[in-house]
C-alpha positions as CSV (number, residue, x, y, z in Angstrom):
1,M,4.7,0.1,-1.3
2,R,7.0,-1.4,-4.0
3,E,5.2,-2.1,-7.8
4,D,7.9,-5.1,-7.8
5,V,5.8,-6.9,-4.5
6,I,2.3,-5.9,-5.7
7,E,0.5,-5.5,-8.8
8,S,0.2,-1.6,-10.0
9,D,-3.4,-1.7,-9.7
10,H,-3.2,-3.1,-6.2
11,L,-0.4,-0.4,-5.7
12,R,-2.7,2.6,-8.0
13,R,-5.8,1.7,-4.9
14,A,-3.7,1.4,-2.1
15,R,-2.2,5.0,-2.6
16,R,-5.1,6.7,-3.4
17,V,-7.0,4.9,0.2
18,L,-4.0,6.4,2.4
19,S,-4.2,9.4,0.5
20,L,-7.8,10.5,1.4
21,L,-6.9,9.1,4.8
22,A,-4.1,11.6,4.9
23,T,-6.6,14.2,3.5
24,H,-8.9,13.4,6.5
25,Q,-6.1,13.4,8.6
26,E,-5.5,17.3,7.6
27,I,-8.6,18.2,8.3
28,A,-9.8,16.6,11.6
29,D,-9.5,19.0,13.6
30,L,-12.1,21.0,11.1
31,V,-14.7,17.7,11.6
32,S,-14.4,17.9,14.7
33,V,-15.5,21.1,15.6
34,G,-18.2,21.1,13.2
35,A,-15.8,24.3,10.8
36,Y,-15.2,21.8,8.1
37,V,-17.9,23.0,5.5
38,A,-18.7,20.9,2.3
39,G,-18.1,22.3,-1.2
40,V,-15.4,23.8,-1.3
41,N,-12.3,21.0,-1.4
42,R,-14.1,17.8,-3.6
43,E,-10.7,15.5,-2.0
44,H,-11.7,16.8,1.3
45,D,-15.5,15.8,0.7
46,L,-14.6,12.5,-0.2
47,A,-12.5,12.4,2.6
48,V,-14.6,13.3,4.9
49,R,-17.0,10.8,3.1
50,F,-16.0,7.9,3.1
51,S,-13.8,7.9,6.2
52,G,-15.7,5.3,7.6
53,R,-15.7,3.0,5.0
54,I,-11.7,2.6,5.4
55,N,-12.0,2.7,8.4
56,E,-14.0,-0.3,8.2
57,F,-11.6,-1.3,5.7
58,L,-8.4,-1.1,8.0
59,Q,-10.5,-3.1,10.6
60,Q,-11.6,-6.6,11.6
61,E,-13.4,-7.8,14.5
62,C,-10.6,-10.7,16.5
63,G,-11.4,-14.0,15.0
64,E,-12.2,-12.7,11.6
65,C,-10.1,-13.8,9.1
66,F,-9.5,-12.8,5.4
67,S,-7.0,-13.7,2.7
68,F,-5.3,-11.8,0.6
69,R,-7.5,-12.4,-2.4
70,E,-10.1,-11.0,-0.1
71,S,-8.8,-8.3,1.1
72,I,-7.7,-7.0,-2.6
73,D,-11.2,-7.7,-4.1
74,A,-12.3,-5.3,-0.4
75,L,-9.7,-3.0,-2.0
76,A,-11.1,-2.8,-5.4
77,A,-14.6,-2.6,-4.5
78,L,-13.7,0.5,-1.4
79,T,-11.8,2.1,-4.1
80,D,-14.3,1.8,-6.6
81,E,-17.4,3.2,-4.5
82,I,-14.3,6.7,-4.7
83,D,-14.3,6.7,-7.8
84,E,-18.0,6.6,-8.5
85,A,-18.7,9.0,-6.2
86,V,-15.3,11.3,-8.3
87,A,-17.8,10.8,-11.8
88,G,-20.9,11.7,-10.0
């Protein structure tokens, strides 16, 4: 992602979501076998907590259509929710 193509805030928000997505991938085996322990690593906890919301954001139903602005607003809402959880 390049800043000359998208706004810096959009880039920051996209990177935050991608980071949590990658973190969840890293611990997916622990989660799937029940070996994940909450409270040990804050980023892991956030990745687990928001994995469903992130996947909802990344997927849409057949026939659903969103404008670029709507997608940016949805990304902002998601990252605001994540930021609120961090501030907690």
